[in-house]
GUMI-257772 format. One record per atom (N, C-alpha, C): residue number from 0; residue in three letters; atom name; x, y, z. Coordinates in steps of 0.2 Angstrom, whole numbers, always signed. Layout:
N
<pt num="NUM" residu="ALA" atome="CA" xx="X" yy="Y" zz="Z"/>
...
This chain:
67
<pt num="0" residu="UNK" atome="N" xx="+4" yy="-6" zz="+0"/>
<pt num="0" residu="UNK" atome="CA" xx="+0" yy="+0" zz="+0"/>
<pt num="0" residu="UNK" atome="C" xx="+4" yy="+6" zz="+0"/>
<pt num="1" residu="UNK" atome="N" xx="+3" yy="+11" zz="-4"/>
<pt num="1" residu="UNK" atome="CA" xx="+7" yy="+17" zz="-4"/>
<pt num="1" residu="UNK" atome="C" xx="+4" yy="+23" zz="+1"/>
<pt num="2" residu="UNK" atome="N" xx="+8" yy="+27" zz="+3"/>
<pt num="2" residu="UNK" atome="CA" xx="+6" yy="+32" zz="+8"/>
<pt num="2" residu="UNK" atome="C" xx="+4" yy="+38" zz="+4"/>
<pt num="3" residu="UNK" atome="N" xx="-2" yy="+41" zz="+6"/>
<pt num="3" residu="UNK" atome="CA" xx="-4" yy="+47" zz="+3"/>
<pt num="3" residu="UNK" atome="C" xx="-2" yy="+53" zz="+7"/>
<pt num="4" residu="UNK" atome="N" xx="+3" yy="+57" zz="+5"/>
<pt num="4" residu="UNK" atome="CA" xx="+5" yy="+63" zz="+9"/>
<pt num="4" residu="UNK" atome="C" xx="-1" yy="+68" zz="+10"/>
<pt num="5" residu="UNK" atome="N" xx="-5" yy="+68" zz="+5"/>
<pt num="5" residu="UNK" atome="CA" xx="-11" yy="+74" zz="+5"/>
<pt num="5" residu="UNK" atome="C" xx="-15" yy="+73" zz="+11"/>
<pt num="6" residu="UNK" atome="N" xx="-15" yy="+67" zz="+14"/>
<pt num="6" residu="UNK" atome="CA" xx="-19" yy="+66" zz="+20"/>
<pt num="6" residu="UNK" atome="C" xx="-16" yy="+68" zz="+26"/>
<pt num="7" residu="UNK" atome="N" xx="-10" yy="+71" zz="+26"/>
<pt num="7" residu="UNK" atome="CA" xx="-6" yy="+73" zz="+32"/>
<pt num="7" residu="UNK" atome="C" xx="-8" yy="+80" zz="+34"/>
<pt num="8" residu="UNK" atome="N" xx="-9" yy="+80" zz="+41"/>
<pt num="8" residu="UNK" atome="CA" xx="-11" yy="+87" zz="+44"/>
<pt num="8" residu="UNK" atome="C" xx="-4" yy="+89" zz="+47"/>
<pt num="9" residu="UNK" atome="N" xx="-3" yy="+96" zz="+46"/>
<pt num="9" residu="UNK" atome="CA" xx="+3" yy="+99" zz="+49"/>
<pt num="9" residu="UNK" atome="C" xx="+1" yy="+102" zz="+56"/>
<pt num="10" residu="UNK" atome="N" xx="+4" yy="+100" zz="+61"/>
<pt num="10" residu="UNK" atome="CA" xx="+2" yy="+102" zz="+68"/>
<pt num="10" residu="UNK" atome="C" xx="+8" yy="+105" zz="+71"/>
<pt num="11" residu="UNK" atome="N" xx="+7" yy="+111" zz="+73"/>
<pt num="11" residu="UNK" atome="CA" xx="+13" yy="+115" zz="+76"/>
<pt num="11" residu="UNK" atome="C" xx="+15" yy="+112" zz="+83"/>
<pt num="12" residu="UNK" atome="N" xx="+22" yy="+112" zz="+84"/>
<pt num="12" residu="UNK" atome="CA" xx="+25" yy="+110" zz="+90"/>
<pt num="12" residu="UNK" atome="C" xx="+22" yy="+113" zz="+96"/>
<pt num="13" residu="UNK" atome="N" xx="+20" yy="+109" zz="+101"/>
<pt num="13" residu="UNK" atome="CA" xx="+18" yy="+113" zz="+107"/>
<pt num="13" residu="UNK" atome="C" xx="+23" yy="+117" zz="+110"/>
<pt num="14" residu="UNK" atome="N" xx="+20" yy="+123" zz="+113"/>
<pt num="14" residu="UNK" atome="CA" xx="+25" yy="+128" zz="+116"/>
<pt num="14" residu="UNK" atome="C" xx="+21" yy="+131" zz="+122"/>
<pt num="15" residu="UNK" atome="N" xx="+25" yy="+132" zz="+127"/>
<pt num="15" residu="UNK" atome="CA" xx="+22" yy="+136" zz="+133"/>
<pt num="15" residu="UNK" atome="C" xx="+23" yy="+143" zz="+132"/>
<pt num="16" residu="UNK" atome="N" xx="+26" yy="+145" zz="+127"/>
<pt num="16" residu="UNK" atome="CA" xx="+27" yy="+152" zz="+126"/>
<pt num="16" residu="UNK" atome="C" xx="+21" yy="+156" zz="+122"/>
<pt num="17" residu="UNK" atome="N" xx="+19" yy="+161" zz="+125"/>
<pt num="17" residu="UNK" atome="CA" xx="+13" yy="+164" zz="+122"/>
<pt num="17" residu="UNK" atome="C" xx="+15" yy="+169" zz="+117"/>
<pt num="18" residu="UNK" atome="N" xx="+11" yy="+172" zz="+113"/>
<pt num="18" residu="UNK" atome="CA" xx="+13" yy="+177" zz="+108"/>
<pt num="18" residu="UNK" atome="C" xx="+16" yy="+183" zz="+112"/>
<pt num="19" residu="UNK" atome="N" xx="+13" yy="+185" zz="+118"/>
<pt num="19" residu="UNK" atome="CA" xx="+15" yy="+191" zz="+121"/>
<pt num="19" residu="UNK" atome="C" xx="+23" yy="+190" zz="+124"/>
<pt num="20" residu="UNK" atome="N" xx="+24" yy="+183" zz="+126"/>
<pt num="20" residu="UNK" atome="CA" xx="+31" yy="+182" zz="+128"/>
<pt num="20" residu="UNK" atome="C" xx="+36" yy="+182" zz="+122"/>
<pt num="21" residu="UNK" atome="N" xx="+33" yy="+179" zz="+117"/>
<pt num="21" residu="UNK" atome="CA" xx="+37" yy="+179" zz="+111"/>
<pt num="21" residu="UNK" atome="C" xx="+39" yy="+186" zz="+109"/>
<pt num="22" residu="UNK" atome="N" xx="+34" yy="+191" zz="+109"/>
<pt num="22" residu="UNK" atome="CA" xx="+35" yy="+198" zz="+107"/>
<pt num="22" residu="UNK" atome="C" xx="+40" yy="+201" zz="+112"/>
<pt num="23" residu="UNK" atome="N" xx="+40" yy="+200" zz="+118"/>
<pt num="23" residu="UNK" atome="CA" xx="+44" yy="+202" zz="+123"/>
<pt num="23" residu="UNK" atome="C" xx="+51" yy="+200" zz="+122"/>
<pt num="24" residu="UNK" atome="N" xx="+52" yy="+194" zz="+121"/>
<pt num="24" residu="UNK" atome="CA" xx="+59" yy="+191" zz="+119"/>
<pt num="24" residu="UNK" atome="C" xx="+62" yy="+194" zz="+113"/>
<pt num="25" residu="UNK" atome="N" xx="+58" yy="+195" zz="+108"/>
<pt num="25" residu="UNK" atome="CA" xx="+60" yy="+198" zz="+102"/>
<pt num="25" residu="UNK" atome="C" xx="+62" yy="+205" zz="+103"/>
<pt num="26" residu="UNK" atome="N" xx="+58" yy="+209" zz="+107"/>
<pt num="26" residu="UNK" atome="CA" xx="+60" yy="+216" zz="+108"/>
<pt num="26" residu="UNK" atome="C" xx="+67" yy="+216" zz="+112"/>
<pt num="27" residu="UNK" atome="N" xx="+68" yy="+212" zz="+117"/>
<pt num="27" residu="UNK" atome="CA" xx="+74" yy="+211" zz="+121"/>
<pt num="27" residu="UNK" atome="C" xx="+80" yy="+210" zz="+116"/>
<pt num="28" residu="UNK" atome="N" xx="+79" yy="+205" zz="+112"/>
<pt num="28" residu="UNK" atome="CA" xx="+84" yy="+203" zz="+107"/>
<pt num="28" residu="UNK" atome="C" xx="+86" yy="+209" zz="+103"/>
<pt num="29" residu="UNK" atome="N" xx="+81" yy="+213" zz="+100"/>
<pt num="29" residu="UNK" atome="CA" xx="+82" yy="+219" zz="+96"/>
<pt num="29" residu="UNK" atome="C" xx="+86" yy="+224" zz="+100"/>
<pt num="30" residu="UNK" atome="N" xx="+84" yy="+225" zz="+106"/>
<pt num="30" residu="UNK" atome="CA" xx="+88" yy="+230" zz="+110"/>
<pt num="30" residu="UNK" atome="C" xx="+95" yy="+228" zz="+111"/>
<pt num="31" residu="UNK" atome="N" xx="+96" yy="+221" zz="+112"/>
<pt num="31" residu="UNK" atome="CA" xx="+103" yy="+219" zz="+113"/>
<pt num="31" residu="UNK" atome="C" xx="+107" yy="+219" zz="+107"/>
<pt num="32" residu="UNK" atome="N" xx="+104" yy="+218" zz="+101"/>
<pt num="32" residu="UNK" atome="CA" xx="+108" yy="+219" zz="+95"/>
<pt num="32" residu="UNK" atome="C" xx="+110" yy="+226" zz="+93"/>
<pt num="33" residu="UNK" atome="N" xx="+105" yy="+230" zz="+95"/>
<pt num="33" residu="UNK" atome="CA" xx="+106" yy="+238" zz="+94"/>
<pt num="33" residu="UNK" atome="C" xx="+112" yy="+240" zz="+98"/>
<pt num="34" residu="UNK" atome="N" xx="+112" yy="+238" zz="+105"/>
<pt num="34" residu="UNK" atome="CA" xx="+118" yy="+240" zz="+109"/>
<pt num="34" residu="UNK" atome="C" xx="+124" yy="+237" zz="+107"/>
<pt num="35" residu="UNK" atome="N" xx="+124" yy="+231" zz="+104"/>
<pt num="35" residu="UNK" atome="CA" xx="+130" yy="+227" zz="+102"/>
<pt num="35" residu="UNK" atome="C" xx="+133" yy="+231" zz="+96"/>
<pt num="36" residu="UNK" atome="N" xx="+128" yy="+234" zz="+91"/>
<pt num="36" residu="UNK" atome="CA" xx="+131" yy="+237" zz="+86"/>
<pt num="36" residu="UNK" atome="C" xx="+134" yy="+244" zz="+88"/>
<pt num="37" residu="UNK" atome="N" xx="+132" yy="+247" zz="+93"/>
<pt num="37" residu="UNK" atome="CA" xx="+135" yy="+253" zz="+96"/>
<pt num="37" residu="UNK" atome="C" xx="+141" yy="+251" zz="+100"/>
<pt num="38" residu="UNK" atome="N" xx="+143" yy="+245" zz="+101"/>
<pt num="38" residu="UNK" atome="CA" xx="+149" yy="+243" zz="+105"/>
<pt num="38" residu="UNK" atome="C" xx="+148" yy="+242" zz="+112"/>
<pt num="39" residu="UNK" atome="N" xx="+141" yy="+242" zz="+114"/>
<pt num="39" residu="UNK" atome="CA" xx="+140" yy="+241" zz="+121"/>
<pt num="39" residu="UNK" atome="C" xx="+137" yy="+234" zz="+123"/>
<pt num="40" residu="UNK" atome="N" xx="+139" yy="+231" zz="+128"/>
<pt num="40" residu="UNK" atome="CA" xx="+136" yy="+225" zz="+130"/>
<pt num="40" residu="UNK" atome="C" xx="+130" yy="+226" zz="+135"/>
<pt num="41" residu="UNK" atome="N" xx="+124" yy="+223" zz="+133"/>
<pt num="41" residu="UNK" atome="CA" xx="+119" yy="+224" zz="+138"/>
<pt num="41" residu="UNK" atome="C" xx="+120" yy="+220" zz="+144"/>
<pt num="42" residu="UNK" atome="N" xx="+117" yy="+223" zz="+150"/>
<pt num="42" residu="UNK" atome="CA" xx="+118" yy="+220" zz="+156"/>
<pt num="42" residu="UNK" atome="C" xx="+117" yy="+213" zz="+157"/>
<pt num="43" residu="UNK" atome="N" xx="+111" yy="+210" zz="+154"/>
<pt num="43" residu="UNK" atome="CA" xx="+110" yy="+203" zz="+155"/>
<pt num="43" residu="UNK" atome="C" xx="+113" yy="+198" zz="+150"/>
<pt num="44" residu="UNK" atome="N" xx="+117" yy="+201" zz="+146"/>
<pt num="44" residu="UNK" atome="CA" xx="+121" yy="+197" zz="+141"/>
<pt num="44" residu="UNK" atome="C" xx="+128" yy="+196" zz="+144"/>
<pt num="45" residu="UNK" atome="N" xx="+130" yy="+200" zz="+149"/>
<pt num="45" residu="UNK" atome="CA" xx="+137" yy="+200" zz="+151"/>
<pt num="45" residu="UNK" atome="C" xx="+138" yy="+193" zz="+154"/>
<pt num="46" residu="UNK" atome="N" xx="+144" yy="+190" zz="+152"/>
<pt num="46" residu="UNK" atome="CA" xx="+146" yy="+183" zz="+154"/>
<pt num="46" residu="UNK" atome="C" xx="+144" yy="+177" zz="+150"/>
<pt num="47" residu="UNK" atome="N" xx="+139" yy="+179" zz="+145"/>
<pt num="47" residu="UNK" atome="CA" xx="+137" yy="+173" zz="+140"/>
<pt num="47" residu="UNK" atome="C" xx="+143" yy="+171" zz="+136"/>
<pt num="48" residu="UNK" atome="N" xx="+147" yy="+175" zz="+134"/>
<pt num="48" residu="UNK" atome="CA" xx="+153" yy="+173" zz="+130"/>
<pt num="48" residu="UNK" atome="C" xx="+157" yy="+168" zz="+134"/>
<pt num="49" residu="UNK" atome="N" xx="+159" yy="+170" zz="+140"/>
<pt num="49" residu="UNK" atome="CA" xx="+163" yy="+166" zz="+144"/>
<pt num="49" residu="UNK" atome="C" xx="+160" yy="+160" zz="+146"/>
<pt num="50" residu="UNK" atome="N" xx="+153" yy="+160" zz="+147"/>
<pt num="50" residu="UNK" atome="CA" xx="+150" yy="+153" zz="+148"/>
<pt num="50" residu="UNK" atome="C" xx="+150" yy="+149" zz="+143"/>
<pt num="51" residu="UNK" atome="N" xx="+149" yy="+151" zz="+137"/>
<pt num="51" residu="UNK" atome="CA" xx="+149" yy="+147" zz="+131"/>
<pt num="51" residu="UNK" atome="C" xx="+156" yy="+144" zz="+129"/>
<pt num="52" residu="UNK" atome="N" xx="+161" yy="+148" zz="+131"/>
<pt num="52" residu="UNK" atome="CA" xx="+168" yy="+146" zz="+130"/>
<pt num="52" residu="UNK" atome="C" xx="+171" yy="+142" zz="+136"/>
<pt num="53" residu="UNK" atome="N" xx="+167" yy="+141" zz="+141"/>
<pt num="53" residu="UNK" atome="CA" xx="+168" yy="+136" zz="+146"/>
<pt num="53" residu="UNK" atome="C" xx="+172" yy="+140" zz="+152"/>
<pt num="54" residu="UNK" atome="N" xx="+173" yy="+146" zz="+152"/>
<pt num="54" residu="UNK" atome="CA" xx="+176" yy="+150" zz="+157"/>
<pt num="54" residu="UNK" atome="C" xx="+172" yy="+151" zz="+163"/>
<pt num="55" residu="UNK" atome="N" xx="+174" yy="+149" zz="+168"/>
<pt num="55" residu="UNK" atome="CA" xx="+169" yy="+150" zz="+174"/>
<pt num="55" residu="UNK" atome="C" xx="+173" yy="+154" zz="+179"/>
<pt num="56" residu="UNK" atome="N" xx="+169" yy="+160" zz="+181"/>
<pt num="56" residu="UNK" atome="CA" xx="+172" yy="+164" zz="+186"/>
<pt num="56" residu="UNK" atome="C" xx="+168" yy="+163" zz="+192"/>
<pt num="57" residu="UNK" atome="N" xx="+172" yy="+161" zz="+198"/>
<pt num="57" residu="UNK" atome="CA" xx="+169" yy="+161" zz="+204"/>
<pt num="57" residu="UNK" atome="C" xx="+169" yy="+167" zz="+208"/>
<pt num="58" residu="UNK" atome="N" xx="+164" yy="+170" zz="+210"/>
<pt num="58" residu="UNK" atome="CA" xx="+164" yy="+176" zz="+214"/>
<pt num="58" residu="UNK" atome="C" xx="+168" yy="+175" zz="+220"/>
<pt num="59" residu="UNK" atome="N" xx="+171" yy="+180" zz="+222"/>
<pt num="59" residu="UNK" atome="CA" xx="+175" yy="+180" zz="+228"/>
<pt num="59" residu="UNK" atome="C" xx="+170" yy="+182" zz="+234"/>
<pt num="60" residu="UNK" atome="N" xx="+170" yy="+178" zz="+239"/>
<pt num="60" residu="UNK" atome="CA" xx="+166" yy="+180" zz="+245"/>
<pt num="60" residu="UNK" atome="C" xx="+170" yy="+182" zz="+251"/>
<pt num="61" residu="UNK" atome="N" xx="+169" yy="+188" zz="+253"/>
<pt num="61" residu="UNK" atome="CA" xx="+173" yy="+191" zz="+258"/>
<pt num="61" residu="UNK" atome="C" xx="+171" yy="+188" zz="+265"/>
<pt num="62" residu="UNK" atome="N" xx="+176" yy="+186" zz="+269"/>
<pt num="62" residu="UNK" atome="CA" xx="+174" yy="+184" zz="+276"/>
<pt num="62" residu="UNK" atome="C" xx="+172" yy="+177" zz="+277"/>
<pt num="63" residu="UNK" atome="N" xx="+171" yy="+173" zz="+271"/>
<pt num="63" residu="UNK" atome="CA" xx="+169" yy="+166" zz="+271"/>
<pt num="63" residu="UNK" atome="C" xx="+175" yy="+162" zz="+274"/>
<pt num="64" residu="UNK" atome="N" xx="+174" yy="+158" zz="+279"/>
<pt num="64" residu="UNK" atome="CA" xx="+179" yy="+154" zz="+282"/>
<pt num="64" residu="UNK" atome="C" xx="+183" yy="+157" zz="+287"/>
<pt num="65" residu="UNK" atome="N" xx="+183" yy="+164" zz="+288"/>
<pt num="65" residu="UNK" atome="CA" xx="+187" yy="+168" zz="+292"/>
<pt num="65" residu="UNK" atome="C" xx="+184" yy="+166" zz="+299"/>
<pt num="66" residu="UNK" atome="N" xx="+188" yy="+165" zz="+304"/>
<pt num="66" residu="UNK" atome="CA" xx="+186" yy="+165" zz="+311"/>
<pt num="66" residu="UNK" atome="C" xx="+190" yy="+169" zz="+316"/>
């Protein structure tokens, strides 16, 4: 028996992301790209390059372990 692809129904992948959330993310990305074009790194993107390169910075905690 041959398969008839005309009977196939395209169903979108389920997503918990609403259109409003998608639009918010898009605006955020647009702002980040604009700042990057100006040579400025957005606050919430700081550290992403190091994280993808596997560079881990451990914050120094003052007074920890001091007695």
